[in-house]
C-alpha positions as CSV (number, residue, x, y, z in Angstrom):
1,M,46.0,-152.1,66.0
2,R,46.1,-148.9,68.0
3,P,43.0,-148.1,70.1
4,K,40.8,-145.3,68.8
5,S,41.4,-142.0,70.6
6,S,38.4,-140.2,71.8
7,Q,40.3,-136.9,71.8
8,T,40.1,-134.7,68.7
9,L,43.2,-133.6,66.9
10,R,42.6,-130.0,67.9
11,G,42.2,-131.1,71.5
12,R,45.5,-133.0,71.4
13,L,47.3,-129.9,70.0
14,V,45.9,-127.8,72.8
15,I,47.0,-130.3,75.4
16,A,50.5,-130.5,73.8
17,F,50.8,-126.7,73.9
18,G,49.6,-126.6,77.5
19,L,52.1,-129.3,78.6
20,L,54.9,-127.6,76.7
21,G,54.2,-124.2,78.3
22,F,53.9,-125.8,81.8
23,L,57.2,-127.7,81.4
24,L,59.2,-124.8,80.0
25,S,57.8,-122.4,82.7
26,T,58.5,-124.9,85.4
27,V,62.1,-125.4,84.2
28,F,62.6,-121.7,84.1
29,A,61.1,-121.2,87.6
30,V,63.3,-123.9,89.0
31,G,66.4,-122.3,87.3
32,V,65.5,-118.9,88.7
33,H,65.1,-120.4,92.2
34,F,68.5,-122.1,92.1
35,A,70.2,-119.1,90.7
36,F,68.7,-116.9,93.5
37,E,70.0,-119.4,96.1
38,S,73.4,-119.5,94.5
39,I,73.7,-115.7,94.3
40,E,72.5,-115.4,97.9
41,H,75.0,-117.9,99.1
42,D,77.9,-116.2,97.3
43,L,76.9,-112.8,98.5
44,L,76.5,-113.9,102.1
45,V,79.9,-115.7,102.2
46,D,81.6,-112.7,100.7
47,M,80.0,-110.3,103.2
48,L,80.7,-112.5,106.2
49,E,84.4,-113.0,105.2
50,R,84.7,-109.2,104.9
51,E,83.1,-108.8,108.3
52,L,85.5,-111.4,109.8
53,E,88.5,-109.7,108.3
54,S,87.4,-106.4,109.6
55,V,87.1,-107.8,113.2
56,R,90.5,-109.4,112.9
57,Q,92.0,-106.0,112.0
58,G,90.5,-104.4,115.1
59,G,87.1,-103.3,113.9
60,T,83.9,-103.9,115.6
61,I,80.4,-105.3,114.6
62,V,77.5,-103.0,115.5
63,S,73.9,-104.1,115.0
64,A,71.2,-101.4,115.4
65,A,68.7,-102.1,118.0
66,G,65.3,-103.2,116.6
67,S,66.8,-103.8,113.2
68,A,65.8,-106.8,111.1
69,I,69.5,-107.4,110.4
70,R,71.8,-108.8,113.0
71,I,75.5,-109.7,112.8
72,E,77.3,-111.4,115.6
73,Y,80.9,-112.5,116.1
74,Y,82.1,-115.4,118.3
75,V,85.3,-117.4,119.0
76,S,85.0,-121.1,119.6
77,D,86.9,-121.1,123.0
78,A,85.0,-118.1,124.4
79,T,82.5,-118.8,127.2
80,S,79.9,-116.4,125.5
81,T,79.8,-118.6,122.4
82,P,76.4,-120.4,122.1
83,E,76.7,-124.1,122.3
84,V,74.9,-124.5,118.9
85,Y,77.9,-122.8,117.1
86,R,80.8,-124.6,119.0
87,N,80.7,-127.9,117.1
88,L,80.2,-126.4,113.6
89,A,82.8,-127.5,111.0
90,P,84.6,-124.8,109.0
91,G,82.5,-123.5,106.2
92,F,79.1,-121.9,105.6
93,H,76.1,-123.1,107.4
94,E,72.3,-122.3,107.6
95,I,70.7,-122.9,111.0
96,G,67.0,-122.7,111.7
97,S,64.1,-122.0,109.3
98,N,61.8,-119.3,108.0
99,E,62.3,-115.9,109.8
100,H,64.6,-117.4,112.4
101,E,67.1,-118.8,109.9
102,R,70.7,-117.8,110.6
103,H,73.7,-117.9,108.3
104,V,77.0,-118.8,110.0
105,L,80.5,-118.6,108.5
106,V,83.1,-120.7,110.4
107,K,86.7,-120.2,109.6
108,N,90.0,-121.3,111.2
109,V,92.6,-118.5,111.2
110,E,96.0,-119.1,112.9
111,G,94.6,-122.0,115.0
112,V,91.6,-120.1,116.2
113,R,88.1,-120.9,115.0
114,H,86.1,-117.7,114.3
115,M,82.4,-117.6,113.7
116,V,80.3,-114.8,112.1
117,V,76.5,-115.1,112.4
118,F,74.2,-113.2,110.1
119,Q,70.4,-113.0,110.5
120,D,68.0,-111.0,108.2
121,E,64.3,-111.6,108.5
122,N,63.7,-109.8,105.2
123,I,65.7,-112.4,103.2
124,E,63.2,-115.1,104.0
125,R,60.3,-112.9,103.2
126,R,61.9,-112.1,99.8
127,E,62.5,-115.8,99.2
128,E,58.9,-116.6,99.9
129,A,57.6,-113.7,97.7
130,L,59.9,-115.0,95.0
131,M,58.5,-118.5,95.3
132,W,54.9,-117.3,95.0
133,T,55.9,-115.1,92.0
134,L,57.4,-118.1,90.3
135,V,54.3,-120.3,91.0
136,I,52.0,-117.6,89.6
137,S,54.2,-117.2,86.6
138,V,54.1,-120.9,85.9
139,L,50.2,-120.8,86.1
140,I,50.0,-117.7,83.8
141,A,52.5,-119.2,81.3
142,T,50.4,-122.5,81.2
143,Y,47.2,-120.6,80.7
144,L,48.7,-118.5,77.9
145,S,50.1,-121.7,76.3
146,I,46.6,-123.3,76.3
147,W,45.1,-120.1,74.9
148,L,47.8,-120.0,72.2
149,G,47.1,-123.7,71.5
150,F,43.5,-122.9,70.8
151,V,44.3,-120.0,68.5
152,I,47.0,-121.9,66.5
153,S,45.1,-125.2,66.4
154,R,42.1,-123.5,64.9
155,R,44.3,-122.1,62.1
156,V,46.2,-125.4,61.6
157,I,43.1,-127.7,61.7
158,S,40.8,-125.4,59.6
159,P,42.1,-126.8,56.2
160,V,41.5,-130.3,57.5
161,T,38.0,-129.4,58.7
162,A,37.3,-127.7,55.3
163,L,38.5,-130.7,53.4
164,A,36.4,-133.1,55.5
165,G,33.3,-130.8,54.9
166,E,33.8,-130.8,51.2
167,I,34.3,-134.6,51.1
168,R,31.1,-135.1,53.1
169,Q,29.1,-132.9,50.7
170,L,30.3,-134.7,47.6
171,E,27.7,-136.6,45.7
172,Y,27.9,-140.3,44.7
173,A,27.7,-139.4,41.0
174,A,30.8,-138.4,39.0
175,A,32.0,-134.9,39.7
176,P,34.5,-132.6,37.9
177,A,38.2,-132.9,38.7
178,D,38.1,-129.6,40.5
179,A,35.3,-130.6,42.8
180,L,37.7,-129.9,45.7
181,R,39.2,-126.5,46.0
182,T,43.0,-126.1,45.7
183,Y,44.9,-126.4,49.0
184,A,48.4,-125.2,49.9
185,Q,51.3,-127.4,49.0
186,D,51.5,-129.0,52.4
187,E,50.3,-132.2,54.1
188,V,46.7,-131.2,53.7
189,G,47.2,-130.5,50.0
190,E,48.8,-133.9,49.6
191,L,45.8,-135.4,51.4
192,A,43.3,-133.6,49.1
193,E,45.3,-134.7,46.0
194,A,45.3,-138.3,47.2
195,F,41.6,-138.2,47.7
196,R,41.0,-136.7,44.2
197,D,43.0,-139.5,42.7
198,Y,41.2,-142.2,44.8
199,R,37.8,-140.7,43.8
200,R,38.8,-140.6,40.1
201,R,39.7,-144.3,40.2
202,L,36.5,-145.1,42.1
203,Q,34.4,-143.3,39.5
204,E,36.2,-145.1,36.7
205,F,35.3,-148.4,38.5
206,I,31.7,-147.4,38.8
207,V,31.5,-146.5,35.1
208,R,33.0,-149.9,34.2
209,E,30.6,-151.6,36.6
210,Q,27.5,-149.9,35.2
211,A,28.6,-150.8,31.7
212,F,29.1,-154.4,32.8
213,T,25.7,-154.6,34.5
214,G,24.1,-153.1,31.4
215,T,25.6,-155.9,29.3
216,V,24.7,-158.5,31.8
217,S,21.1,-157.1,32.0
218,H,20.8,-157.5,28.2
219,E,22.4,-161.0,28.1
220,L,20.2,-162.3,31.0
221,R,16.9,-160.7,30.0
222,T,17.1,-161.8,26.3
223,P,16.9,-165.6,27.0
224,L,14.2,-165.1,29.7
225,T,12.2,-163.1,27.2
226,V,12.5,-165.8,24.6
227,I,11.5,-168.5,27.1
228,G,8.6,-166.5,28.3
229,S,7.3,-165.7,24.8
230,N,7.5,-169.4,23.8
231,I,5.7,-170.4,26.9
232,D,2.9,-167.9,26.1
233,V,2.6,-169.4,22.6
234,L,2.4,-172.9,23.9
235,L,-0.3,-171.9,26.4
236,Q,-2.5,-170.7,23.5
237,D,-2.7,-174.2,22.1
238,A,-6.2,-175.5,23.0
239,R,-5.1,-179.1,22.5
240,L,-2.6,-178.8,25.4
241,A,-3.2,-181.3,28.2
242,S,-4.0,-180.0,31.6
243,A,-0.9,-181.5,33.2
244,A,1.3,-179.9,30.5
245,R,-0.5,-176.6,30.9
246,E,0.1,-176.7,34.6
247,R,3.8,-177.3,34.0
248,L,4.0,-174.4,31.6
249,L,2.2,-172.1,34.0
250,R,4.7,-173.0,36.7
251,M,7.6,-172.3,34.2
252,R,6.1,-168.9,33.3
253,R,5.9,-168.0,37.0
254,A,9.5,-169.0,37.5
255,V,10.6,-167.0,34.5
256,R,8.8,-163.9,35.8
257,A,10.3,-164.4,39.2
258,S,13.7,-164.7,37.7
259,A,13.2,-161.6,35.7
260,D,12.1,-159.6,38.7
261,L,15.0,-160.9,40.8
262,I,17.5,-160.0,38.0
263,N,16.0,-156.5,37.7
264,A,16.3,-156.1,41.5
265,L,19.9,-157.2,41.7
266,L,20.9,-155.1,38.7
267,N,19.2,-152.1,40.3
268,I,21.3,-152.6,43.4
269,A,24.5,-153.1,41.4
270,R,24.0,-149.9,39.4
271,R,22.8,-147.7,42.3
272,E,21.5,-145.2,39.7
273,N,20.9,-141.7,40.9
274,G,17.8,-139.6,40.1
275,S,14.4,-139.5,41.7
276,P,13.7,-142.7,43.6
277,A,11.2,-145.1,42.0
278,E,7.8,-145.7,43.5
279,C,5.6,-148.8,43.6
280,E,2.2,-149.9,44.8
281,P,2.9,-152.4,47.6
282,R,-0.7,-153.6,48.0
283,A,-0.9,-154.7,44.3
284,I,2.5,-156.4,44.6
285,I,1.6,-158.3,47.7
286,D,-1.7,-159.5,46.2
287,A,0.1,-160.7,43.0
288,A,2.7,-162.5,45.1
289,A,-0.1,-164.2,47.2
290,R,-1.9,-165.3,44.0
291,D,1.3,-166.7,42.5
292,A,2.0,-168.6,45.7
293,A,-1.5,-170.0,45.7
294,E,-1.1,-171.2,42.1
295,Q,2.4,-172.6,42.7
296,F,2.1,-174.1,46.2
297,G,-1.6,-174.4,46.7
298,V,-1.3,-172.3,49.9
299,N,-3.6,-169.3,50.4
300,A,-1.6,-166.7,52.4
301,V,-3.6,-164.4,54.6
302,V,-3.1,-160.8,53.5
303,E,-3.7,-158.1,56.1
304,L,-3.6,-154.4,55.4
305,A,-3.3,-152.1,58.4
306,A,-5.3,-148.9,58.5
307,D,-2.1,-146.9,57.9
308,A,-0.7,-149.2,55.2
309,P,1.0,-147.1,52.5
310,A,-0.6,-146.9,49.1
311,I,2.8,-145.8,47.6
312,L,6.2,-147.0,48.6
313,R,9.4,-145.3,47.6
314,S,11.1,-148.3,46.0
315,P,11.5,-149.9,42.6
316,A,8.7,-152.4,42.1
317,A,11.1,-155.2,41.1
318,I,13.0,-154.9,44.4
319,F,9.9,-154.9,46.6
320,A,8.4,-157.7,44.6
321,A,11.6,-159.8,45.0
322,V,11.6,-159.2,48.8
323,V,7.9,-160.2,49.2
324,R,8.2,-163.2,46.9
325,N,11.3,-164.6,48.6
326,L,10.0,-164.1,52.1
327,L,6.6,-165.6,51.2
328,H,8.1,-168.6,49.5
329,N,10.5,-169.3,52.4
330,A,7.6,-169.1,54.8
331,I,5.5,-171.5,52.7
332,E,8.4,-174.0,52.0
333,H,9.9,-174.1,55.4
334,G,7.1,-173.2,57.8
335,R,3.6,-174.4,58.7
336,Q,0.3,-172.9,57.8
337,P,-1.3,-170.4,58.2
338,V,1.0,-167.9,56.5
339,T,0.2,-164.3,57.1
340,V,1.4,-161.2,55.2
341,R,0.7,-157.9,57.0
342,L,1.5,-154.4,55.6
343,A,1.7,-151.4,57.9
344,R,3.0,-147.9,57.5
345,D,6.4,-148.7,58.8
346,R,6.9,-152.4,58.2
347,L,6.1,-155.5,56.2
348,T,5.6,-158.7,58.3
349,I,5.4,-162.3,56.9
350,A,4.9,-165.0,59.5
351,D,4.1,-168.7,59.6
352,A,3.3,-171.1,62.4
353,G,6.8,-172.3,62.9
354,S,8.8,-175.3,61.7
355,G,9.5,-177.4,64.7
356,P,12.4,-177.5,67.1
357,A,14.9,-179.3,64.8
358,A,14.4,-177.0,61.9
359,A,14.2,-173.9,64.1
360,E,17.9,-174.5,65.1
361,K,19.0,-174.2,61.5
362,E,18.6,-170.5,61.0
363,G,20.4,-170.6,57.6
364,R,17.5,-172.6,56.2
365,L,15.8,-169.5,55.0
366,G,18.6,-168.4,52.7
367,L,17.8,-164.7,53.2
368,D,21.2,-163.3,51.9
369,I,19.6,-161.9,48.8
370,V,16.7,-160.4,50.7
371,Q,19.2,-158.9,53.2
372,R,21.1,-157.2,50.4
373,L,18.0,-155.9,48.7
374,C,16.8,-154.4,52.0
375,E,20.2,-152.8,52.7
376,G,20.1,-151.2,49.3
377,Q,16.8,-149.5,50.0
378,G,17.8,-148.5,53.6
379,W,15.4,-151.0,55.1
380,R,16.1,-153.3,58.1
381,L,15.4,-157.0,58.0
382,D,14.7,-158.8,61.3
383,V,14.0,-162.5,61.4
384,S,13.0,-164.5,64.4
385,I,12.8,-168.3,64.1
386,G,11.2,-170.5,66.7
387,A,9.5,-173.9,67.0
388,S,6.1,-172.4,67.3
389,A,6.4,-169.2,65.1
390,T,8.7,-167.8,62.5
391,Q,8.5,-164.1,61.5
392,A,10.3,-161.9,59.0
393,C,9.9,-158.2,59.4
394,V,11.1,-155.5,57.0
395,H,11.3,-152.1,58.6
396,F,10.9,-149.1,56.3
397,P,12.8,-145.8,57.0
398,G,11.1,-143.6,59.5
399,G,9.4,-146.6,61.2
């Protein structure tokens, strides 16, 4: 798997343009430099050979006093020949550097070694000026390439940016086929068309899922309704023994809890749009505490903070399922007292712990369903399990 790049696509295009401009301008500058050196060499060799031929035919070399150009002629066996030229092999040579550089042509003619020396301070100045011109040209070309990269990348990336913005603004619900505008017949157009096809298949899946959950809702609620109705009828029998009545009451509570849980799960599966449902959290907490007292014989301590909300933006079935599951887990796996506290930004259910051995088994709480319910509402569930205290905290948005 390739590592994720922190550079944007536009940034990579700009860098590519800049590098391309730098490389091309550098290659051009190096080519110009070598071409200049080659032309200079050929011109100097040709000039010095003509000077040598002129001397051999009886001519003389005259250098103006104070001139930047100096031409000298020597013969290898003459006493006036400087020692630095005596041992030079036939050919063209460059001696010295910068303004003191001399160009020497050595040639054997009829057994005599002739040497013509040329020195021009202006040549080196022109070479230096050419080098700085080439360096500045490379910098300017690189800058123009980067600027051109910014301009072109903006035009190239704008369709991708527009497509990303349209996708980001699309709603979860079904949308018409032309929800995305038509793009050019290029790679971006293919991407938009592929996303349209993917979204169409996803919406078809959602429609099938909603139809399935509607059927499941009916099939699950019907038997629960029948069971609950028969339990209510049985409870109206005055001749019913107290032990049987207690069992029937427990069955009715289980049926109601199952119905609430089914409603909560179906609500998550459907993810229906529209205005979010609201519930009264205080009433739901009181009802859950009463049911727990009847079922387990444990009186949970309910605490309402001064800023506890009177209305919570959540379906009542989901909040009731969360409270009931957390409260039952605290009672079944923890030690008393069990405390339920509601504040503006959170719901906290705590018990006195379950001992070191049980505390190591974090999975004992079985909070997968509660976790899914909280995620569906945008809540965050935090659970801390210890030997002396266990606490489950549901954080509401904005807390």
